[in-house]
Steps between C-alpha positions, in 0.01 A plus 500: 500500500657197667590211274281254686178702450294476186380812335614814323625835590218662302668835446810329360271284281323803362832674443628193318183484291529863404864443403397212276244729339752781443740249342221379272440862396875538435506197275210647301687827465823321407317316222360828365838665520669212315237508230538875458880472478485208255263687270669835546775474237537432133548132433352336190485148366413151610729508804330817619156355437589184694650689791203737525231236471573136583809546711383801700152349537657211686671741742188710531294193581737379767508836669123522487467152650748582775301819583176298512659249738630774724155663512352157578747464789413848617131407514576180689719680752228767556238228545720317752567823692127571513427147613767527773362839616144362506607196694699709749202725558287210623 
C-alpha cells in the first residue's frame, strides 16, 4: 500500500492480530511452566514461601496483564481490518 494512502492491508492486519494472540497464549503457557518449575522441587522455609507466593505472584500478574493487553490489541486489529474491508466493499 503506498505511503500516501490511508488504510490497512487487511490480510497483514489479520496476520498481525493472530500473531499477537499467539504470543498472548505463549505468555500464558510460560507463566504456567514457570509455576510448575518453581513448585517442582524440594525447597522449604520462609524464602521458599516468599518466592512461591508473593514474588512469583508479581511475575505471574505481569505476564497475565501482558497477555490481556496483547489480546486486546488483537481484538482492535481485527476490528480495524473488518472496518477496512467493509469500507472497501462499499
